[in-house]
N, CA, C and O atoms as a printed pandas DataFrame, in Angstrom:
     atom_number atom_name residue_name chain_id  residue_number  x_coord  y_coord  z_coord
0              1         N          MET        A               1  269.231  107.413  -81.546
1              2        CA          MET        A               1  270.224  106.397  -81.367
2              3         C          MET        A               1  270.299  105.515  -82.597
3              4         O          MET        A               1  271.394  105.156  -83.029
4              5         N          VAL        A               2  269.169  105.160  -83.166
5              6        CA          VAL        A               2  269.145  104.219  -84.276
6              7         C          VAL        A               2  269.859  104.771  -85.516
7              8         O          VAL        A               2  270.604  104.023  -86.150
8              9         N          PRO        A               3  269.670  106.033  -85.890
9             10        CA          PRO        A               3  270.422  106.518  -87.057
10            11         C          PRO        A               3  271.939  106.481  -86.862
11            12         O          PRO        A               3  272.675  106.216  -87.812
12            13         N          PHE        A               4  272.407  106.742  -85.655
13            14        CA          PHE        A               4  273.843  106.661  -85.405
14            15         C          PHE        A               4  274.332  105.228  -85.529
15            16         O          PHE        A               4  275.405  104.978  -86.078
16            17         N          LEU        A               5  273.553  104.297  -85.025
17            18        CA          LEU        A               5  273.901  102.883  -85.147
18            19         C          LEU        A               5  273.878  102.449  -86.608
19            20         O          LEU        A               5  274.766  101.723  -87.054
20            21         N          ALA        A               6  272.871  102.888  -87.352
21            22        CA          ALA        A               6  272.780  102.531  -88.767
22            23         C          ALA        A               6  273.959  103.094  -89.540
23            24         O          ALA        A               6  274.520  102.409  -90.395
24            25         N          ARG        A               7  274.341  104.328  -89.255
25            26        CA          ARG        A               7  275.485  104.918  -89.946
26            27         C          ARG        A               7  276.777  104.185  -89.619
27            28         O          ARG        A               7  277.649  104.047  -90.477
28            29         N          ALA        A               8  276.905  103.714  -88.384
29            30        CA          ALA        A               8  278.094  102.944  -88.023
30            31         C          ALA        A               8  278.120  101.595  -88.745
31            32         O          ALA        A               8  279.192  101.068  -89.042
32            33         N          LEU        A               9  276.945  101.043  -89.023
33            34        CA          LEU        A               9  276.875   99.740  -89.684
34            35         C          LEU        A               9  277.097   99.819  -91.191
35            36         O          LEU        A               9  277.791   98.971  -91.752
36            37         N          VAL        A              10  276.521  100.823  -91.860
37            38        CA          VAL        A              10  276.543  100.841  -93.323
38            39         C          VAL        A              10  277.371  101.958  -93.931
39            40         O          VAL        A              10  277.567  101.959  -95.146
40            41         N          GLY        A              11  277.858  102.893  -93.163
41            42        CA          GLY        A              11  278.661  103.970  -93.720
42            43         C          GLY        A              11  277.844  105.219  -93.989
43            44         O          GLY        A              11  276.718  105.344  -93.510
44            45         N          PRO        A              12  278.407  106.146  -94.755
45            46        CA          PRO        A              12  277.776  107.460  -94.914
46            47         C          PRO        A              12  276.698  107.552  -95.997
47            48         O          PRO        A              12  276.083  108.609  -96.136
48            49         N          ASP        A              13  276.445  106.503  -96.760
49            50        CA          ASP        A              13  275.439  106.560  -97.824
50            51         C          ASP        A              13  274.053  106.710  -97.204
51            52         O          ASP        A              13  273.568  105.815  -96.512
52            53         N          LEU        A              14  273.415  107.871  -97.466
53            54        CA          LEU        A              14  272.152  108.187  -96.801
54            55         C          LEU        A              14  271.017  107.241  -97.179
55            56         O          LEU        A              14  270.139  106.973  -96.359
56            57         N          ARG        A              15  271.023  106.735  -98.409
57            58        CA          ARG        A              15  269.969  105.792  -98.810
58            59         C          ARG        A              15  270.050  104.515  -97.989
59            60         O          ARG        A              15  269.032  103.988  -97.542
60            61         N          ARG        A              16  271.254  104.029  -97.798
61            62        CA          ARG        A              16  271.423  102.818  -96.985
62            63         C          ARG        A              16  271.124  103.089  -95.510
63            64         O          ARG        A              16  270.509  102.267  -94.832
64            65         N          VAL        A              17  271.567  104.249  -95.025
65            66        CA          VAL        A              17  271.294  104.612  -93.630
66            67         C          VAL        A              17  269.792  104.666  -93.382
67            68         O          VAL        A              17  269.310  104.168  -92.365
68            69         N          LEU        A              18  269.053  105.269  -94.307
69            70        CA          LEU        A              18  267.604  105.359  -94.152
70            71         C          LEU        A              18  266.956  103.981  -94.161
71            72         O          LEU        A              18  266.071  103.704  -93.352
72            73         N          ALA        A              19  267.389  103.120  -95.067
73            74        CA          ALA        A              19  266.819  101.777  -95.138
74            75         C          ALA        A              19  267.094  100.970  -93.865
75            76         O          ALA        A              19  266.208  100.284  -93.355
76            77         N          VAL        A              20  268.306  101.057  -93.366
77            78        CA          VAL        A              20  268.653  100.319  -92.147
78            79         C          VAL        A              20  267.943  100.922  -90.941
79            80         O          VAL        A              20  267.535  100.195  -90.036
80            81         N          THR        A              21  267.795  102.235  -90.919
81            82        CA          THR        A              21  267.085  102.896  -89.824
82            83         C          THR        A              21  265.625  102.466  -89.777
83            84         O          THR        A              21  265.069  102.245  -88.702
84            85         N          VAL        A              22  265.005  102.349  -90.958
85            86        CA          VAL        A              22  263.606  101.919  -91.018
86            87         C          VAL        A              22  263.451  100.505  -90.464
87            88         O          VAL        A              22  262.412  100.181  -89.888
88            89         N          LEU        A              23  264.450   99.674  -90.626
89            90        CA          LEU        A              23  264.383   98.306  -90.102
90            91         C          LEU        A              23  264.794   98.219  -88.628
91            92         O          LEU        A              23  264.194   97.467  -87.860
92            93         N          LEU        A              24  265.803   98.979  -88.240
93            94        CA          LEU        A              24  266.299   98.894  -86.862
94            95         C          LEU        A              24  265.429   99.624  -85.843
95            96         O          LEU        A              24  265.366   99.209  -84.685
96            97         N          GLY        A              25  264.764  100.694  -86.246
97            98        CA          GLY        A              25  263.942  101.479  -85.323
98            99         C          GLY        A              25  262.882  100.648  -84.627
99           100         O          GLY        A              25  262.844  100.612  -83.397
100          101         N          PRO        A              26  262.018   99.977  -85.381
101          102        CA          PRO        A              26  261.010   99.129  -84.732
102          103         C          PRO        A              26  261.615   97.974  -83.942
103          104         O          PRO        A              26  261.053   97.555  -82.930
104          105         N          ALA        A              27  262.752   97.458  -84.392
105          106        CA          ALA        A              27  263.396   96.356  -83.665
106          107         C          ALA        A              27  263.868   96.819  -82.290
107          108         O          ALA        A              27  263.732   96.091  -81.307
108          109         N          VAL        A              28  264.418   98.016  -82.221
109          110        CA          VAL        A              28  264.881   98.553  -80.934
110          111         C          VAL        A              28  263.697   98.793  -80.006
111          112         O          VAL        A              28  263.772   98.484  -78.817
112          113         N          VAL        A              29  262.614   99.336  -80.531
113          114        CA          VAL        A              29  261.422   99.579  -79.709
114          115         C          VAL        A              29  260.826   98.252  -79.236
115          116         O          VAL        A              29  260.375   98.149  -78.096
116          117         N          LEU        A              30  260.821   97.250  -80.092
117          118        CA          LEU        A              30  260.302   95.937  -79.699
118          119         C          LEU        A              30  261.135   95.317  -78.581
119          120         O          LEU        A              30  260.586   94.771  -77.623
120          121         N          VAL        A              31  262.451   95.400  -78.702
121          122        CA          VAL        A              31  263.329   94.869  -77.649
122          123         C          VAL        A              31  263.125   95.649  -76.352
123          124         O          VAL        A              31  263.068   95.052  -75.277
124          125         N          ALA        A              32  263.014   96.966  -76.440
125          126        CA          ALA        A              32  262.784   97.779  -75.241
126          127         C          ALA        A              32  261.441   97.433  -74.603
127          128         O          ALA        A              32  261.330   97.423  -73.377
128          129         N          ASP        A              33  260.426   97.150  -75.409
129          130        CA          ASP        A              33  259.124   96.772  -74.879
130          131         C          ASP        A              33  259.201   95.448  -74.127
131          132         O          ASP        A              33  258.641   95.315  -73.039
132          133         N          VAL        A              34  259.886   94.481  -74.701
133          134        CA          VAL        A              34  260.029   93.182  -74.026
134          135         C          VAL        A              34  260.802   93.351  -72.721
135          136         O          VAL        A              34  260.431   92.774  -71.699
136          137         N          VAL        A              35  261.870   94.136  -72.755
137          138        CA          VAL        A              35  262.649   94.372  -71.533
138          139         C          VAL        A              35  261.801   95.082  -70.488
139          140         O          VAL        A              35  261.876   94.745  -69.306
140          141         N          SER        A              36  260.993   96.060  -70.900
141          142        CA          SER        A              36  260.169   96.789  -69.936
142          143         C          SER        A              36  259.122   95.887  -69.291
143          144         O          SER        A              36  258.748   96.102  -68.138
144          145         N          ARG        A              37  258.650   94.888  -70.013
145          146        CA          ARG        A              37  257.667   93.964  -69.439
146          147         C          ARG        A              37  258.309   92.939  -68.517
147          148         O          ARG        A              37  257.665   92.468  -67.580
148          149         N          LEU        A              38  259.566   92.585  -68.764
149          150        CA          LEU        A              38  260.226   91.544  -67.978
150          151         C          LEU        A              38  261.023   92.074  -66.799
151          152         O          LEU        A              38  261.311   91.325  -65.865
152          153         N          LEU        A              39  261.384   93.343  -66.822
153          154        CA          LEU        A              39  262.292   93.887  -65.818
154          155         C          LEU        A              39  261.684   93.947  -64.420
155          156         O          LEU        A              39  262.344   93.569  -63.452
156          157         N          VAL        A              40  260.472   94.401  -64.296
157          158        CA          VAL        A              40  259.835   94.546  -62.982
158          159         C          VAL        A              40  258.518   93.780  -62.963
159          160         O          VAL        A              40  257.455   94.357  -62.732
160          161         N          ARG        A              41  258.597   92.511  -63.201
161          162        CA          ARG        A              41  257.401   91.677  -63.208
162          163         C          ARG        A              41  256.728   91.683  -61.873
163          164         O          ARG        A              41  257.467   91.708  -60.889
164          165         N          PRO        A              42  255.493   91.663  -61.704
165          166        CA          PRO        A              42  254.370   91.550  -62.626
166          167         C          PRO        A              42  253.914   92.900  -63.162
167          168         O          PRO        A              42  252.890   92.973  -63.840
168          169         N          TYR        A              43  254.654   93.976  -62.873
169          170        CA          TYR        A              43  254.281   95.305  -63.353
170          171         C          TYR        A              43  254.993   95.573  -64.673
171          172         O          TYR        A              43  255.825   94.783  -65.119
172          173         N          GLU        A              44  254.652   96.692  -65.285
173          174        CA          GLU        A              44  255.327   97.112  -66.504
174          175         C          GLU        A              44  256.008   98.447  -66.261
175          176         O          GLU        A              44  255.416   99.375  -65.709
176          177         N          MET        A              45  257.242   98.526  -66.677
177          178        CA          MET        A              45  257.959   99.789  -66.635
178          179         C          MET        A              45  257.596  100.564  -67.904
179          180         O          MET        A              45  257.454   99.956  -68.965
180          181         N          PRO        A              46  257.446  101.873  -67.822
181          182        CA          PRO        A              46  257.134  102.632  -69.033
182          183         C          PRO        A              46  258.226  102.456  -70.105
183          184         O          PRO        A              46  259.418  102.417  -69.801
184          185         N          LEU        A              47  257.790  102.355  -71.332
185          186        CA          LEU        A              47  258.708  102.120  -72.439
186          187         C          LEU        A              47  259.710  103.263  -72.590
187          188         O          LEU        A              47  260.861  103.035  -72.961
188          189         N          GLY        A              48  259.283  104.467  -72.308
189          190        CA          GLY        A              48  260.173  105.619  -72.410
190          191         C          GLY        A              48  261.346  105.545  -71.451
191          192         O          GLY        A              48  262.429  106.041  -71.759
192          193         N          VAL        A              49  261.145  104.929  -70.290
193          194        CA          VAL        A              49  262.236  104.781  -69.323
194          195         C          VAL        A              49  263.303  103.856  -69.881
195          196         O          VAL        A              49  264.497  104.141  -69.785
196          197         N          VAL        A              50  262.868  102.753  -70.462
197          198        CA          VAL        A              50  263.826  101.781  -71.007
198          199         C          VAL        A              50  264.567  102.373  -72.202
199          200         O          VAL        A              50  265.784  102.221  -72.306
200          201         N          THR        A              51  263.856  103.042  -73.102
201          202        CA          THR        A              51  264.530  103.640  -74.247
202          203         C          THR        A              51  265.483  104.755  -73.812
203          204         O          THR        A              51  266.526  104.953  -74.435
204          205         N          ALA        A              52  265.135  105.480  -72.755
205          206        CA          ALA        A              52  266.042  106.505  -72.236
206          207         C          ALA        A              52  267.284  105.876  -71.623
207          208         O          ALA        A              52  268.384  106.411  -71.766
208          209         N          LEU        A              53  267.122  104.744  -70.942
209          210        CA          LEU        A              53  268.283  104.054  -70.372
210          211         C          LEU        A              53  269.207  103.523  -71.456
211          212         O          LEU        A              53  270.414  103.410  -71.242
212          213         N          ILE        A              54  268.656  103.200  -72.610
213          214        CA          ILE        A              54  269.480  102.762  -73.734
214          215         C          ILE        A              54  270.059  103.973  -74.470
215          216         O          ILE        A              54  271.240  103.984  -74.817
216          217         N          GLY        A              55  269.238  104.976  -74.703
217          218        CA          GLY        A              55  269.644  106.103  -75.528
218          219         C          GLY        A              55  270.556  107.109  -74.857
219          220         O          GLY        A              55  271.366  107.741  -75.536
220          221         N          ALA        A              56  270.455  107.277  -73.561
221          222        CA          ALA        A              56  271.273  108.279  -72.871
222          223         C          ALA        A              56  272.770  107.978  -72.971
223          224         O          ALA        A              56  273.540  108.890  -73.271
224          225         N          PRO        A              57  273.215  106.745  -72.736
225          226        CA          PRO        A              57  274.651  106.478  -72.919
226          227         C          PRO        A              57  275.113  106.663  -74.365
227          228         O          PRO        A              57  276.245  107.079  -74.613
228          229         N          VAL        A              58  274.239  106.355  -75.306
229          230        CA          VAL        A              58  274.595  106.557  -76.718
230          231         C          VAL        A              58  274.742  108.048  -77.001
231          232         O          VAL        A              58  275.679  108.458  -77.685
232          233         N          LEU        A              59  273.833  108.857  -76.486
233          234        CA          LEU        A              59  273.921  110.306  -76.665
234          235         C          LEU        A              59  275.206  110.854  -76.066
235          236         O          LEU        A              59  275.877  111.674  -76.694
236          237         N          VAL        A              60  275.556  110.423  -74.879
237          238        CA          VAL        A              60  276.792  110.885  -74.240
238          239         C          VAL        A              60  278.000  110.487  -75.082
239          240         O          VAL        A              60  278.923  111.285  -75.247
240          241         N          ALA        A              61  278.008  109.272  -75.614
241          242        CA          ALA        A              61  279.125  108.816  -76.447
242          243         C          ALA        A              61  279.224  109.632  -77.728
243          244         O          ALA        A              61  280.325  109.971  -78.162
244          245         N          VAL        A              62  278.090  109.951  -78.336
245          246        CA          VAL        A              62  278.110  110.745  -79.574
246          247         C          VAL        A              62  278.593  112.158  -79.286
247          248         O          VAL        A              62  279.384  112.705  -80.055
248          249         N          VAL        A              63  278.140  112.753  -78.209
249          250        CA          VAL        A              63  278.556  114.113  -77.872
250          251         C          VAL        A              63  280.051  114.155  -77.559
251          252         O          VAL        A              63  280.746  115.092  -77.952
252          253         N          ARG        A              64  280.532  113.157  -76.864
253          254        CA          ARG        A              64  281.959  113.126  -76.541
254          255         C          ARG        A              64  282.829  112.881  -77.767
255          256         O          ARG        A              64  283.969  113.342  -77.823
256          257         N          SER        A              65  282.298  112.162  -78.744
257          258        CA          SER        A              65  283.113  111.836  -79.912
258          259         C          SER        A              65  283.160  112.961  -80.936
259          260         O          SER        A              65  284.075  113.000  -81.758
260          261         N          THR        A              66  282.200  113.874  -80.906
261          262        CA          THR        A              66  282.217  114.984  -81.856
262          263         C          THR        A              66  283.137  116.068  -81.364
263          264         O          THR        A              66  283.163  116.396  -80.177
264          265         N          ARG        A              67  283.885  116.615  -82.280
265          266        CA          ARG        A              67  284.833  117.660  -81.921
266          267         C          ARG        A              67  284.136  119.011  -81.937
267          268         O          ARG        A              67  283.369  119.320  -82.849
268          269         N          MET        A              68  284.405  119.787  -80.942
269          270        CA          MET        A              68  283.848  121.134  -80.853
270          271         C          MET        A              68  284.788  122.086  -81.600
271          272         O          MET        A              68  286.005  121.988  -81.449
272          273         N          PRO        A              69  284.250  122.986  -82.388
273          274        CA          PRO        A              69  285.114  123.947  -83.082
274          275         C          PRO        A              69  285.738  124.936  -82.103
275          276         O          PRO        A              69  285.141  125.293  -81.087
276          277         N          ALA        A              70  286.923  125.356  -82.425
277          278        CA          ALA        A              70  287.626  126.320  -81.567
278          279         C          ALA        A              70  286.956  127.688  -81.677
279          280         O          ALA        A              70  286.523  128.093  -82.756
280          281         N          LEU        A              71  286.877  128.385  -80.562
281          282        CA          LEU        A              71  286.240  129.718  -80.562
282          283         C          LEU        A              71  287.214  130.786  -80.910
283          284         O          LEU        A              71  286.852  131.961  -80.956
């Protein structure tokens, strides 16, 4: 999800995409960790569940936006 977001923010230049991805990746995981700790207090939801809830809609949007070649 993060590389797609980075590419949308900075364009197709791979050097910039990589730099933004390196910064955004940990930020997304940190936000997901905080959400997983606060969502079902006093318990913790697994971090993978929260990242999947964020990433699955992004994956569906990316798949729908890409054009399939004609057979």
